[in-house]
N, C-alpha and C positions, 0 to 999 in steps of 0.2 A: 504494500500500500504506500503510495506516494505521500510524503508529509510536506508537500508544498502546494500552495494555492495557485490557481491560474492567475494571470495578471489582472484579469477582470474581477475575480473574487477577492484578491488582495486589495485592490483599489476600493471596492465596495466596503470591505471590512474596515479599512483605514478611515473611510468616511464616517462609519458608525462610531468607531472608537474616538475620533476627533470630536464629533458632536457630543458624545457622552462626557468627554474630558472637559469641554467648554461648558456643559450644563451643570457640572458639579465641581466648581473650583475649590470648594472647601475640602475636598478629598486629597488635593495635591497642591497645597499652597506653595508659591514660589517656583513652580515648574512651568516650563514652556513646551508646547506641543512639538515644535520643530525638532528639538533634541530627541524627544521620544520617537517621533516619526523616523528620524535618521537611524536610530538604534533598531527599530523594527525592520526597516528596509535592508539593513546589514545582516539581519538574522531571520530569513524567510521561514525557517522551521518554527520559529516562535509565533509567527503569524498563523501558522497551521494550528498550533495549540490554542491560540486566542480564538480562532474560528470554532474549534471544538467547544470552548467555553461558551461562546456566543450561541452556537446552534443548540446547545442544551439549556439555553435560557439563563445563563449565569450573569449576563450583563457585565463583562469584565471592564474594570477601570483602573487607572493608576492610583495607588494609595500611598506610595512612598518611593524613596530612593535610598539605596544602600551605597554610601560613599566608599566603603572599604572594597566593594566588588565592582563599583561603577555600574550598578544595575538598577533599572526601574522595576518596581513591584506592581504587578497587575493582580487584582483579586476579583472574585465574583462579588458583585455589588447588587444583585437582584434583591428586591425587597424580601422575598421568601426564598428558601432553599431552592436551587435550580430544578425546575420541573423535570428536565430530561435526565436528572441524576438522583431520582428518588427510588424507594423500594429496593435498596441494595443492602446486603449484610456488610459487615465490616471488612473481612479479608477472605482470601481463598480457603484458608483453614476452616473458618466459620461456615463458608458456603459448602465445603465438603462434608461438614458434620451434619448438615441437614439431610434427613432421610426423605422427607416429604415437603412439598410446596417450596421448592428452592426458588429463590429470587433469580432474576436474570443475570446477576453477577455480584461483584463486591466492589466496595468503595476503593480499596487500595489498588486493585487491578485496573479499574476504570481510570483512576487518576494517572496511573503509570501509562496506560494506553494514550491518554490525552497529552502526556508530557508535562503534567502539572504536579505540584506538591499539595497534599492535604494540609489544611490549616492546623496549627497547634492551638491549644486552648488560649495561650497568650496572644497569638495572632488573631484569633477570633474575637477576643475582648478588645484588641486594638481596632479591629474593623468596626466594632460596635461603637467606638468613640467617634467614628466618622459619620454615623447615621444610625438609623433604626432598622434592624434586620431581624428576620425570623420571629415575627409576632404571632404567626399561626403555624409555623413549621419549625423543624429543628434540623441541625446539621451535625453529622459525625465529625469529630476532630481527631487528630493523631493521638493514639492511645499509648501511654507509657507501657513499656515492656512488662513491668511487674503486674499491672492490671490485666494486660492481655494474657499473661501466663495463667491467670485464674479463670479465663474464659470470658472476661468482660471487655467492654469497649466504652468509650465516653462520647457524649454528644452535648451540644449547647443550644440554647435558644434565649430569647428575650421575652420576659413576662413581667408585668407589674412595674415596668420602668427599670428593671434590673436584668443582668445577664446571669444565667444559671448554667451550671455544668452538672450533668447527670451520668448515670451508668446504666448499661443494659447488657444482656448477653450479646456477644459479638455476632451470633448467628441470627439475631432478630432483624426484622426489616419492617418498615411502615411506609404507607403511601405519603405521609407528611414529613418523612425524614430523608434528607439527601446529604449532599456534602458540598462544601465550598473549597475552591482551590486557589493556589497562588502560582504565578509564573514570574520568573526573573528574566528580564531582557536587558 
């Protein structure tokens, strides 16, 4: 499978990303689109990953810049957990453990296929400082090894004006739980 967009698809995606960037300046104070566009044009495989985020209704936008690595941080900024990435268990091990009613896949496999990283709890809380997300849904976040060893996984959401972290069996999946990802460009 080719991980490059056609010139037309790349141009269309750039337009969508630029409009979203301009619509939400509070997410990326002090950044200018021309620098981000240049980085994207120099890294076409990253455009492919952003298109995967966009097509699964993640609404990716720039939320930061890592000075140490010289990378812009794109994150799913859809109001609710991306519709095209819900009803997934946490990882392949959890998926394999299900005897019946297996979901279509797992969060960690899907993120890897898309070329993105699953948000950590800290990153999820930082995202919530830039807006209000997951008022009706929840999002799996990267689970610490010690929790995963015991069969669990963690997810977060926002309720009552606060961000909460919860646990569930890693093999569980729900129509209102998906995942948010991050891409470094």
